[in-house]
N, C-alpha and C positions, 0 to 999 in steps of 0.2 A: 350586356347592356345594363347600365346602372339603374337601380330601382328608383322610380320617382315617388316622392312623398306627397302625392296629390291630396291626401285626406288630412294632412296636418294643417290646422288653422293658423293663419298668420297672426301674431300678436298685434294688438292695436298700439300704434306709437303714442307715447305720452305727449300730450299737447298742454303745455303750461298755461295757455290762454283759453283752454276749454272752460266754459262757464262753471261746470261742476268743480274743476280743480281750483278755479279762482274762489268759488264759494267755500271750499274746504280750507283754503288758506286764511280766509276771514274767520271761519269758525275756530281754527287752531290758534289764531292770534288772540281770540277772546279767552280760550282755555288756558293759555300761557300767561294771561294777565294777572294782576294782583287781586286778592280777595278783600272785600269790604264788608263791614257790618251793614245790615239792611236797616234803614236806607243810607246810601252814601251821601256825602256832601253834595250840594247843588252843583250842576254843571250844564253846559250847553251842548246839545247834539242829539241826534237820533241814532238808533243802532239796535244791537242785540244784547241779551243778558241771560244769565243763569242764576237761579236761586238755590241755595243749599240749606239743608236742615241738619242740626246737630242735637236736637232735643231728645226727650224720653217718651214721646208718644209711642206706645207699644207696637202698633202696626207698622211703624216706620223704622223699627229698631235696626234691621239689616242695612237699610239705606243710611241711617245716621252714623252707623259704625264706620262707613266708608268716608265720612266727611270729618270725623274727629281727628284731633292731634295734628291739625293743619293740612290734612290730605285733600279734602274737598274733591273727591273723585266722582261723585254721583249727584247731579242736580235733582232737586225735587220738581223743578219747573224751569222751562225755557220759554223765552218770549222775545218780542220785538216791540219797538216803538218807532213809528214812521212819522215824517213831517205831515202836517195836516193836508197838504196838497196831494200827497201820495195816495191817500184814500180815494181820490177821484181819478186815479190813473196817471198821476203825475210823477211816477218814479223816474229818477234820473234827470229831472228838470231843475234841480238846484233850489227846491223850496227851502225857505228858512226854517230850521227845525225848532228854534227856541230851546226850551228845557224839556222837550217832550220825553226823552229817555229818563232823565232825572225824575220827572213828575210821575212817570209810570212806576218806577221803583218805589216812590213814596206811596202811591196808591196801594201797591202790594203790601207794603209795611202796615198800612192802616187796615188792610183786610186780615192779616194774621194777628194784628193787635186786637181786632174785634172778636176773633174766634175764641170761644169759651174753653177749648181744650188744647190751645197752642200758646206758647210763650214767644212773643215777638223777639226776645233777646236771643233765641236759638236760630235765627236766620241770618245768612250771609249772602253775598252776591258777587259775581263777576259781571262786567259789562264792557262793551267796546263800541265806541262811536264809529259809525260806518257810513260811507256814501250810500244814499238811499237805494240805489239800483241793486245793491248786493244784499240788502237786509232780508227780504223774504227767503232767498235761497239759503243764506247762512242759517237762518232760524230752522228751516226744514232739515238741513243736514245735522244740526245739533240735536233736534228731536229724534231723528232716525238713529243717531249714534248712541244717545244716552237713554232713550225711552223713559223720560221723566214720568213718574206716576201721576202727577197732577195734569199732565198733558194727555196721557193714555187711558187712565182709569177714572180719576176724579175730575172730570171736566167741569169747568165753570169758575175756576179761581180768578181768571182775568175778566169775568163779567162785570158790567156796570149796572147801576140801578136802572131798570127799564122804564121807570117813570109811570105816568098814568096809562090806563088802558091795559093793565096786566092781563085781564080776562082769565083764561085757563092756564096761564104760564106757570110752570112748576119750578120749584127750587132745583138748582143744579146738584149733581152728585157731591161736588165740593162743599156746597152750602148745607147739604144734608148731614155730612160727616162732621163738618166744622161750623156748627151753628153759631150765630152771633152777629152777622152783618144785618143791621136793622132793616134795610129794604128787602132782604131775602126772606125775613121772617113773615112777611105779608104775602108771600107767594104760596101756591098750593104745594103740598108735599111732593117730594121727588118720587119718580116712578119706582125706585128701588129703596128698600129700607136701609138704614145705617148699618145694620148687622150684615146684610147681603153685600153692601159696598165694601165694608172692611174685610170680609172674607175674600173678595176679589182683589183687594189691595195686597193682602198677605200672599195669596197665590201668585200674583204678578211679580212681587218682589222676590219671592223664592226662586222664580225662574230666571232672574238676572244674575250675571256673574258677580 
């Protein structure tokens, strides 16, 4: 009697319309796209983006090496820009995006330009205009794939001026390491010192391939 392989798991069939597979196709389309100086020229649309660093700030040395000579293999930050209506649960409803993605990249350029220990000329980006329903999924997949240090360790790069009523709000880890954004200087010190944060950055980047 032939032996039955009852304990062998059946492989899951590939479903090209599965939302994760669709999200991965969006993320791959961005990765394969052209690289631009930050900020790129103005354009209309919402979508996803990755920012790359090629400068000589010592804690980012290993990361910058992966991006020099036109390689751009390891983003320092990944983000998204969604149409205004999407923030209220309107994903997939065809909200007019305007220049929301272009403006977001310009805001990031202004942040690195304000930082005392960064050179804005050392930053590049890739971006992809995407239908709004796929934007959050594609961003999550890119962050999981690349583990960008400004997403995982130095949180706060994408923060905005909180305005009045700051109260006990603290500076973000990013603003503690890269001092210079005027509104962040008025916040309370970060819970971790710059030295501790930079040690965490070095250890984190050593652990990446």
